[in-house]
PDB file of N, CA, C and O in Angstrom:
ATOM      1  N   MET A   1     -11.961  49.334   0.326  1.00  0.00           N
ATOM      2  CA  MET A   1     -11.095  50.264   1.022  1.00  0.00           C
ATOM      3  C   MET A   1     -10.657  51.358   0.044  1.00  0.00           C
ATOM      4  O   MET A   1     -10.392  51.106  -1.131  1.00  0.00           O
ATOM      5  N   ALA A   2     -10.594  52.560   0.568  1.00  0.00           N
ATOM      6  CA  ALA A   2     -10.143  53.712  -0.206  1.00  0.00           C
ATOM      7  C   ALA A   2      -8.653  53.924   0.048  1.00  0.00           C
ATOM      8  O   ALA A   2      -8.092  53.355   0.986  1.00  0.00           O
ATOM      9  N   LYS A   3      -8.014  54.739  -0.785  1.00  0.00           N
ATOM     10  CA  LYS A   3      -6.590  55.010  -0.621  1.00  0.00           C
ATOM     11  C   LYS A   3      -6.351  56.503  -0.505  1.00  0.00           C
ATOM     12  O   LYS A   3      -6.958  57.305  -1.214  1.00  0.00           O
ATOM     13  N   VAL A   4      -5.451  56.860   0.406  1.00  0.00           N
ATOM     14  CA  VAL A   4      -5.034  58.250   0.597  1.00  0.00           C
ATOM     15  C   VAL A   4      -3.507  58.296   0.715  1.00  0.00           C
ATOM     16  O   VAL A   4      -2.867  57.308   1.075  1.00  0.00           O
ATOM     17  N   ARG A   5      -2.943  59.461   0.407  1.00  0.00           N
ATOM     18  CA  ARG A   5      -1.496  59.658   0.530  1.00  0.00           C
ATOM     19  C   ARG A   5      -1.250  60.634   1.672  1.00  0.00           C
ATOM     20  O   ARG A   5      -1.899  61.676   1.776  1.00  0.00           O
ATOM     21  N   TYR A   6      -0.307  60.275   2.518  1.00  0.00           N
ATOM     22  CA  TYR A   6       0.079  61.172   3.602  1.00  0.00           C
ATOM     23  C   TYR A   6       1.075  62.180   3.046  1.00  0.00           C
ATOM     24  O   TYR A   6       2.121  61.798   2.523  1.00  0.00           O
ATOM     25  N   VAL A   7       0.756  63.462   3.157  1.00  0.00           N
ATOM     26  CA  VAL A   7       1.614  64.510   2.603  1.00  0.00           C
ATOM     27  C   VAL A   7       2.232  65.383   3.690  1.00  0.00           C
ATOM     28  O   VAL A   7       2.821  66.424   3.396  1.00  0.00           O
ATOM     29  N   GLY A   8       2.098  64.963   4.940  1.00  0.00           N
ATOM     30  CA  GLY A   8       2.691  65.710   6.047  1.00  0.00           C
ATOM     31  C   GLY A   8       4.209  65.640   6.009  1.00  0.00           C
ATOM     32  O   GLY A   8       4.770  64.837   5.263  1.00  0.00           O
ATOM     33  N   PRO A   9       4.882  66.467   6.799  1.00  0.00           N
ATOM     34  CA  PRO A   9       6.339  66.567   6.756  1.00  0.00           C
ATOM     35  C   PRO A   9       7.105  65.497   7.541  1.00  0.00           C
ATOM     36  O   PRO A   9       8.269  65.229   7.241  1.00  0.00           O
ATOM     37  N   VAL A  10       6.466  64.887   8.542  1.00  0.00           N
ATOM     38  CA  VAL A  10       7.160  63.901   9.387  1.00  0.00           C
ATOM     39  C   VAL A  10       6.279  62.657   9.541  1.00  0.00           C
ATOM     40  O   VAL A  10       5.059  62.753   9.405  1.00  0.00           O
ATOM     41  N   PRO A  11       6.871  61.497   9.822  1.00  0.00           N
ATOM     42  CA  PRO A  11       6.064  60.287  10.030  1.00  0.00           C
ATOM     43  C   PRO A  11       5.047  60.478  11.157  1.00  0.00           C
ATOM     44  O   PRO A  11       5.306  61.188  12.129  1.00  0.00           O
ATOM     45  N   VAL A  12       3.883  59.830  11.011  1.00  0.00           N
ATOM     46  CA  VAL A  12       2.850  59.888  12.040  1.00  0.00           C
ATOM     47  C   VAL A  12       2.368  58.475  12.351  1.00  0.00           C
ATOM     48  O   VAL A  12       2.398  57.589  11.497  1.00  0.00           O
ATOM     49  N   THR A  13       1.924  58.284  13.589  1.00  0.00           N
ATOM     50  CA  THR A  13       1.311  57.026  13.976  1.00  0.00           C
ATOM     51  C   THR A  13      -0.196  57.204  13.908  1.00  0.00           C
ATOM     52  O   THR A  13      -0.746  58.134  14.499  1.00  0.00           O
ATOM     53  N   VAL A  14      -0.865  56.309  13.185  1.00  0.00           N
ATOM     54  CA  VAL A  14      -2.307  56.409  12.989  1.00  0.00           C
ATOM     55  C   VAL A  14      -2.983  55.262  13.740  1.00  0.00           C
ATOM     56  O   VAL A  14      -2.981  54.128  13.262  1.00  0.00           O
ATOM     57  N   PRO A  15      -3.562  55.544  14.916  1.00  0.00           N
ATOM     58  CA  PRO A  15      -4.194  54.486  15.713  1.00  0.00           C
ATOM     59  C   PRO A  15      -5.288  53.731  14.962  1.00  0.00           C
ATOM     60  O   PRO A  15      -5.447  52.523  15.141  1.00  0.00           O
ATOM     61  N   GLU A  16      -6.034  54.435  14.130  1.00  0.00           N
ATOM     62  CA  GLU A  16      -7.118  53.808  13.375  1.00  0.00           C
ATOM     63  C   GLU A  16      -6.616  52.723  12.421  1.00  0.00           C
ATOM     64  O   GLU A  16      -7.369  51.827  12.040  1.00  0.00           O
ATOM     65  N   LEU A  17      -5.364  52.809  12.048  1.00  0.00           N
ATOM     66  CA  LEU A  17      -4.776  51.814  11.145  1.00  0.00           C
ATOM     67  C   LEU A  17      -3.930  50.802  11.920  1.00  0.00           C
ATOM     68  O   LEU A  17      -2.953  50.269  11.396  1.00  0.00           O
ATOM     69  N   GLY A  18      -4.310  50.544  13.160  1.00  0.00           N
ATOM     70  CA  GLY A  18      -3.578  49.577  13.980  1.00  0.00           C
ATOM     71  C   GLY A  18      -2.298  50.146  14.535  1.00  0.00           C
ATOM     72  O   GLY A  18      -1.309  49.428  14.683  1.00  0.00           O
ATOM     73  N   SER A  19      -2.303  51.433  14.845  1.00  0.00           N
ATOM     74  CA  SER A  19      -1.116  52.142  15.359  1.00  0.00           C
ATOM     75  C   SER A  19       0.063  52.056  14.403  1.00  0.00           C
ATOM     76  O   SER A  19       1.221  52.017  14.820  1.00  0.00           O
ATOM     77  N   ARG A  20      -0.246  52.029  13.146  1.00  0.00           N
ATOM     78  CA  ARG A  20       0.775  51.977  12.104  1.00  0.00           C
ATOM     79  C   ARG A  20       1.444  53.331  11.933  1.00  0.00           C
ATOM     80  O   ARG A  20       0.780  54.365  12.003  1.00  0.00           O
ATOM     81  N   THR A  21       2.751  53.333  11.711  1.00  0.00           N
ATOM     82  CA  THR A  21       3.471  54.568  11.418  1.00  0.00           C
ATOM     83  C   THR A  21       3.448  54.774   9.908  1.00  0.00           C
ATOM     84  O   THR A  21       3.845  53.898   9.139  1.00  0.00           O
ATOM     85  N   VAL A  22       2.979  55.942   9.504  1.00  0.00           N
ATOM     86  CA  VAL A  22       2.862  56.282   8.085  1.00  0.00           C
ATOM     87  C   VAL A  22       3.932  57.314   7.761  1.00  0.00           C
ATOM     88  O   VAL A  22       4.067  58.325   8.451  1.00  0.00           O
ATOM     89  N   GLN A  23       4.685  57.048   6.711  1.00  0.00           N
ATOM     90  CA  GLN A  23       5.783  57.920   6.285  1.00  0.00           C
ATOM     91  C   GLN A  23       5.293  58.988   5.307  1.00  0.00           C
ATOM     92  O   GLN A  23       4.296  58.769   4.618  1.00  0.00           O
ATOM     93  N   PRO A  24       5.967  60.133   5.230  1.00  0.00           N
ATOM     94  CA  PRO A  24       5.608  61.142   4.233  1.00  0.00           C
ATOM     95  C   PRO A  24       5.597  60.538   2.827  1.00  0.00           C
ATOM     96  O   PRO A  24       6.486  59.766   2.470  1.00  0.00           O
ATOM     97  N   ASP A  25       4.600  60.891   2.046  1.00  0.00           N
ATOM     98  CA  ASP A  25       4.388  60.450   0.665  1.00  0.00           C
ATOM     99  C   ASP A  25       3.969  58.985   0.560  1.00  0.00           C
ATOM    100  O   ASP A  25       3.970  58.430  -0.539  1.00  0.00           O
ATOM    101  N   GLU A  26       3.613  58.352   1.668  1.00  0.00           N
ATOM    102  CA  GLU A  26       3.164  56.953   1.642  1.00  0.00           C
ATOM    103  C   GLU A  26       1.661  56.886   1.370  1.00  0.00           C
ATOM    104  O   GLU A  26       0.886  57.682   1.900  1.00  0.00           O
ATOM    105  N   VAL A  27       1.264  55.923   0.537  1.00  0.00           N
ATOM    106  CA  VAL A  27      -0.148  55.680   0.249  1.00  0.00           C
ATOM    107  C   VAL A  27      -0.627  54.558   1.159  1.00  0.00           C
ATOM    108  O   VAL A  27       0.023  53.517   1.265  1.00  0.00           O
ATOM    109  N   VAL A  28      -1.763  54.770   1.814  1.00  0.00           N
ATOM    110  CA  VAL A  28      -2.329  53.769   2.711  1.00  0.00           C
ATOM    111  C   VAL A  28      -3.802  53.559   2.382  1.00  0.00           C
ATOM    112  O   VAL A  28      -4.465  54.440   1.835  1.00  0.00           O
ATOM    113  N   GLU A  29      -4.298  52.370   2.728  1.00  0.00           N
ATOM    114  CA  GLU A  29      -5.715  52.073   2.575  1.00  0.00           C
ATOM    115  C   GLU A  29      -6.428  52.436   3.870  1.00  0.00           C
ATOM    116  O   GLU A  29      -5.946  52.141   4.964  1.00  0.00           O
ATOM    117  N   VAL A  30      -7.576  53.076   3.730  1.00  0.00           N
ATOM    118  CA  VAL A  30      -8.386  53.461   4.888  1.00  0.00           C
ATOM    119  C   VAL A  30      -9.799  52.934   4.666  1.00  0.00           C
ATOM    120  O   VAL A  30     -10.210  52.735   3.523  1.00  0.00           O
ATOM    121  N   PRO A  31     -10.546  52.708   5.740  1.00  0.00           N
ATOM    122  CA  PRO A  31     -11.925  52.249   5.578  1.00  0.00           C
ATOM    123  C   PRO A  31     -12.746  53.261   4.768  1.00  0.00           C
ATOM    124  O   PRO A  31     -12.625  54.471   4.955  1.00  0.00           O
ATOM    125  N   ASP A  32     -13.579  52.739   3.869  1.00  0.00           N
ATOM    126  CA  ASP A  32     -14.402  53.623   3.041  1.00  0.00           C
ATOM    127  C   ASP A  32     -15.191  54.623   3.876  1.00  0.00           C
ATOM    128  O   ASP A  32     -15.306  55.791   3.507  1.00  0.00           O
ATOM    129  N   ALA A  33     -15.731  54.167   4.996  1.00  0.00           N
ATOM    130  CA  ALA A  33     -16.550  55.034   5.834  1.00  0.00           C
ATOM    131  C   ALA A  33     -15.745  56.166   6.474  1.00  0.00           C
ATOM    132  O   ALA A  33     -16.331  57.149   6.926  1.00  0.00           O
ATOM    133  N   ARG A  34     -14.435  56.050   6.522  1.00  0.00           N
ATOM    134  CA  ARG A  34     -13.579  57.065   7.151  1.00  0.00           C
ATOM    135  C   ARG A  34     -12.822  57.926   6.141  1.00  0.00           C
ATOM    136  O   ARG A  34     -12.094  58.838   6.531  1.00  0.00           O
ATOM    137  N   TYR A  35     -12.984  57.647   4.855  1.00  0.00           N
ATOM    138  CA  TYR A  35     -12.269  58.363   3.788  1.00  0.00           C
ATOM    139  C   TYR A  35     -12.408  59.882   3.920  1.00  0.00           C
ATOM    140  O   TYR A  35     -11.415  60.606   3.843  1.00  0.00           O
ATOM    141  N   ASP A  36     -13.639  60.365   4.120  1.00  0.00           N
ATOM    142  CA  ASP A  36     -13.864  61.814   4.223  1.00  0.00           C
ATOM    143  C   ASP A  36     -13.113  62.430   5.400  1.00  0.00           C
ATOM    144  O   ASP A  36     -12.710  63.591   5.343  1.00  0.00           O
ATOM    145  N   GLY A  37     -12.927  61.657   6.458  1.00  0.00           N
ATOM    146  CA  GLY A  37     -12.203  62.151   7.625  1.00  0.00           C
ATOM    147  C   GLY A  37     -10.732  62.389   7.350  1.00  0.00           C
ATOM    148  O   GLY A  37     -10.082  63.166   8.048  1.00  0.00           O
ATOM    149  N   TYR A  38     -10.210  61.727   6.342  1.00  0.00           N
ATOM    150  CA  TYR A  38      -8.807  61.946   5.958  1.00  0.00           C
ATOM    151  C   TYR A  38      -8.700  63.084   4.950  1.00  0.00           C
ATOM    152  O   TYR A  38      -7.932  64.023   5.160  1.00  0.00           O
ATOM    153  N   VAL A  39      -9.459  63.014   3.858  1.00  0.00           N
ATOM    154  CA  VAL A  39      -9.297  63.997   2.790  1.00  0.00           C
ATOM    155  C   VAL A  39      -9.814  65.387   3.162  1.00  0.00           C
ATOM    156  O   VAL A  39      -9.579  66.346   2.427  1.00  0.00           O
ATOM    157  N   CYS A  40     -10.515  65.509   4.293  1.00  0.00           N
ATOM    158  CA  CYS A  40     -10.920  66.857   4.729  1.00  0.00           C
ATOM    159  C   CYS A  40      -9.748  67.571   5.395  1.00  0.00           C
ATOM    160  O   CYS A  40      -9.883  68.715   5.827  1.00  0.00           O
ATOM    161  N   GLN A  41      -8.599  66.901   5.480  1.00  0.00           N
ATOM    162  CA  GLN A  41      -7.379  67.475   6.051  1.00  0.00           C
ATOM    163  C   GLN A  41      -6.319  67.586   4.945  1.00  0.00           C
ATOM    164  O   GLN A  41      -5.332  66.852   4.977  1.00  0.00           O
ATOM    165  N   PRO A  42      -6.499  68.483   3.975  1.00  0.00           N
ATOM    166  CA  PRO A  42      -5.598  68.535   2.820  1.00  0.00           C
ATOM    167  C   PRO A  42      -4.145  68.876   3.152  1.00  0.00           C
ATOM    168  O   PRO A  42      -3.258  68.648   2.330  1.00  0.00           O
ATOM    169  N   VAL A  43      -3.893  69.413   4.335  1.00  0.00           N
ATOM    170  CA  VAL A  43      -2.518  69.701   4.742  1.00  0.00           C
ATOM    171  C   VAL A  43      -1.774  68.384   5.032  1.00  0.00           C
ATOM    172  O   VAL A  43      -0.551  68.313   4.910  1.00  0.00           O
ATOM    173  N   ASN A  44      -2.527  67.354   5.414  1.00  0.00           N
ATOM    174  CA  ASN A  44      -1.917  66.076   5.788  1.00  0.00           C
ATOM    175  C   ASN A  44      -2.196  64.919   4.828  1.00  0.00           C
ATOM    176  O   ASN A  44      -1.357  64.031   4.674  1.00  0.00           O
ATOM    177  N   TRP A  45      -3.356  64.920   4.187  1.00  0.00           N
ATOM    178  CA  TRP A  45      -3.762  63.776   3.364  1.00  0.00           C
ATOM    179  C   TRP A  45      -4.307  64.249   2.026  1.00  0.00           C
ATOM    180  O   TRP A  45      -4.945  65.299   1.945  1.00  0.00           O
ATOM    181  N   GLU A  46      -4.054  63.467   0.967  1.00  0.00           N
ATOM    182  CA  GLU A  46      -4.662  63.760  -0.325  1.00  0.00           C
ATOM    183  C   GLU A  46      -5.295  62.483  -0.874  1.00  0.00           C
ATOM    184  O   GLU A  46      -4.792  61.386  -0.632  1.00  0.00           O
ATOM    185  N   PRO A  47      -6.387  62.622  -1.606  1.00  0.00           N
ATOM    186  CA  PRO A  47      -7.056  61.435  -2.136  1.00  0.00           C
ATOM    187  C   PRO A  47      -6.225  60.755  -3.218  1.00  0.00           C
ATOM    188  O   PRO A  47      -5.553  61.414  -4.011  1.00  0.00           O
ATOM    189  N   VAL A  48      -6.283  59.430  -3.236  1.00  0.00           N
ATOM    190  CA  VAL A  48      -5.636  58.643  -4.279  1.00  0.00           C
ATOM    191  C   VAL A  48      -6.691  57.821  -5.002  1.00  0.00           C
ATOM    192  O   VAL A  48      -6.762  57.820  -6.231  1.00  0.00           O
ATOM    193  N   GLU A  49      -7.512  57.118  -4.219  1.00  0.00           N
ATOM    194  CA  GLU A  49      -8.581  56.299  -4.780  1.00  0.00           C
ATOM    195  C   GLU A  49      -9.805  56.430  -3.879  1.00  0.00           C
ATOM    196  O   GLU A  49      -9.762  56.080  -2.699  1.00  0.00           O
ATOM    197  N   GLU A  50     -10.885  56.935  -4.444  1.00  0.00           N
ATOM    198  CA  GLU A  50     -12.092  57.146  -3.666  1.00  0.00           C
ATOM    199  C   GLU A  50     -12.752  55.813  -3.308  1.00  0.00           C
ATOM    200  O   GLU A  50     -12.494  54.795  -3.950  1.00  0.00           O
ATOM    201  N   PRO A  51     -13.601  55.827  -2.283  1.00  0.00           N
ATOM    202  CA  PRO A  51     -14.311  54.605  -1.916  1.00  0.00           C
ATOM    203  C   PRO A  51     -15.185  54.123  -3.065  1.00  0.00           C
ATOM    204  O   PRO A  51     -15.721  54.924  -3.831  1.00  0.00           O
ATOM    205  N   ARG A  52     -15.318  52.844  -3.172  1.00  0.00           N
ATOM    206  CA  ARG A  52     -16.221  52.275  -4.170  1.00  0.00           C
ATOM    207  C   ARG A  52     -17.578  52.114  -3.510  1.00  0.00           C
ATOM    208  O   ARG A  52     -17.682  51.661  -2.370  1.00  0.00           O
ATOM    209  N   THR A  53     -18.600  52.487  -4.233  1.00  0.00           N
ATOM    210  CA  THR A  53     -19.935  52.321  -3.680  1.00  0.00           C
ATOM    211  C   THR A  53     -20.360  50.881  -3.891  1.00  0.00           C
ATOM    212  O   THR A  53     -20.056  50.288  -4.925  1.00  0.00           O
ATOM    213  N   SER A  54     -21.053  50.321  -2.932  1.00  0.00           N
ATOM    214  CA  SER A  54     -21.465  48.928  -3.026  1.00  0.00           C
ATOM    215  C   SER A  54     -22.639  48.745  -3.971  1.00  0.00           C
ATOM    216  O   SER A  54     -22.790  47.677  -4.565  1.00  0.00           O
ATOM    217  N   ALA A  55     -23.466  49.755  -4.121  1.00  0.00           N
ATOM    218  CA  ALA A  55     -24.604  49.667  -5.028  1.00  0.00           C
ATOM    219  C   ALA A  55     -24.350  50.559  -6.238  1.00  0.00           C
ATOM    220  O   ALA A  55     -23.866  51.681  -6.087  1.00  0.00           O
ATOM    221  N   PRO A  56     -24.668  50.077  -7.425  1.00  0.00           N
ATOM    222  CA  PRO A  56     -24.472  50.912  -8.617  1.00  0.00           C
ATOM    223  C   PRO A  56     -25.386  52.121  -8.579  1.00  0.00           C
ATOM    224  O   PRO A  56     -26.501  52.062  -8.061  1.00  0.00           O
ATOM    225  N   LYS A  57     -24.895  53.217  -9.135  1.00  0.00           N
ATOM    226  CA  LYS A  57     -25.692  54.439  -9.150  1.00  0.00           C
ATOM    227  C   LYS A  57     -26.853  54.262 -10.133  1.00  0.00           C
ATOM    228  O   LYS A  57     -26.703  53.672 -11.203  1.00  0.00           O
ATOM    229  N   LYS A  58     -27.995  54.781  -9.743  1.00  0.00           N
ATOM    230  CA  LYS A  58     -29.168  54.695 -10.604  1.00  0.00           C
ATOM    231  C   LYS A  58     -29.165  55.868 -11.563  1.00  0.00           C
ATOM    232  O   LYS A  58     -28.814  56.989 -11.192  1.00  0.00           O
ATOM    233  N   ALA A  59     -29.557  55.603 -12.795  1.00  0.00           N
ATOM    234  CA  ALA A  59     -29.651  56.660 -13.780  1.00  0.00           C
ATOM    235  C   ALA A  59     -30.913  57.472 -13.474  1.00  0.00           C
ATOM    236  O   ALA A  59     -31.904  56.939 -12.975  1.00  0.00           O
ATOM    237  N   ALA A  60     -30.858  58.737 -13.777  1.00  0.00           N
ATOM    238  CA  ALA A  60     -32.022  59.596 -13.559  1.00  0.00           C
ATOM    239  C   ALA A  60     -33.165  59.118 -14.436  1.00  0.00           C
ATOM    240  O   ALA A  60     -32.967  58.771 -15.600  1.00  0.00           O
ATOM    241  N   ALA A  61     -34.344  59.105 -13.876  1.00  0.00           N
ATOM    242  CA  ALA A  61     -35.510  58.665 -14.629  1.00  0.00           C
ATOM    243  C   ALA A  61     -35.843  59.697 -15.695  1.00  0.00           C
ATOM    244  O   ALA A  61     -35.804  60.902 -15.448  1.00  0.00           O
ATOM    245  N   LYS A  62     -36.170  59.207 -16.882  1.00  0.00           N
ATOM    246  CA  LYS A  62     -36.553  60.097 -17.957  1.00  0.00           C
ATOM    247  C   LYS A  62     -38.054  60.354 -17.864  1.00  0.00           C
ATOM    248  O   LYS A  62     -38.844  59.443 -17.618  1.00  0.00           O
ATOM    249  N   THR A  63     -38.415  61.582 -18.062  1.00  0.00           N
ATOM    250  CA  THR A  63     -39.838  61.910 -18.062  1.00  0.00           C
ATOM    251  C   THR A  63     -40.290  62.079 -19.496  1.00  0.00           C
ATOM    252  O   THR A  63     -39.605  62.672 -20.329  1.00  0.00           O
ATOM    253  N   VAL A  64     -41.461  61.539 -19.751  1.00  0.00           N
ATOM    254  CA  VAL A  64     -42.024  61.628 -21.100  1.00  0.00           C
ATOM    255  C   VAL A  64     -43.287  62.452 -20.996  1.00  0.00           C
ATOM    256  O   VAL A  64     -44.180  62.159 -20.201  1.00  0.00           O
ATOM    257  N   LYS A  65     -43.344  63.474 -21.802  1.00  0.00           N
ATOM    258  CA  LYS A  65     -44.528  64.324 -21.796  1.00  0.00           C
ATOM    259  C   LYS A  65     -45.581  63.664 -22.666  1.00  0.00           C
ATOM    260  O   LYS A  65     -45.362  63.396 -23.847  1.00  0.00           O
ATOM    261  N   GLY A  66     -46.721  63.411 -22.059  1.00  0.00           N
ATOM    262  CA  GLY A  66     -47.814  62.765 -22.807  1.00  0.00           C
ATOM    263  C   GLY A  66     -48.708  63.787 -23.465  1.00  0.00           C
ATOM    264  O   GLY A  66     -48.628  64.979 -23.171  1.00  0.00           O
ATOM    265  N   ASP A  67     -49.569  63.312 -24.368  1.00  0.00           N
ATOM    266  CA  ASP A  67     -50.531  64.195 -25.007  1.00  0.00           C
ATOM    267  C   ASP A  67     -51.586  64.598 -23.989  1.00  0.00           C
ATOM    268  O   ASP A  67     -52.106  63.750 -23.263  1.00  0.00           O
ATOM    269  N   ASP A  68     -51.903  65.875 -23.932  1.00  0.00           N
ATOM    270  CA  ASP A  68     -52.904  66.341 -22.976  1.00  0.00           C
ATOM    271  C   ASP A  68     -54.262  66.315 -23.575  1.00  0.00           C
ATOM    272  O   ASP A  68     -55.235  66.675 -22.914  1.00  0.00           O
TER     273      ASP A  68
END
C-alpha cells in the first residue's frame, strides 16, 4: 500500500477507503494501483510513500563491442 496526505481545506469522505472520513493533513494508505489517481490531484493530495513494486527493477544490459 502507498501513502498519501490529504491537503484539502475540509474533511472529506473517501468511498474507496470504506467511506472513511479523512481530515486535513492526515496521511492515509491507498491501494498501490490507485496511487496515481490521488497524486494527480495536487490541490487535494500529496505523495508520502510511493507504491512498492513487487518485482525488482532490472539493470540495463551492458553491451560489449566485439572485435570486428
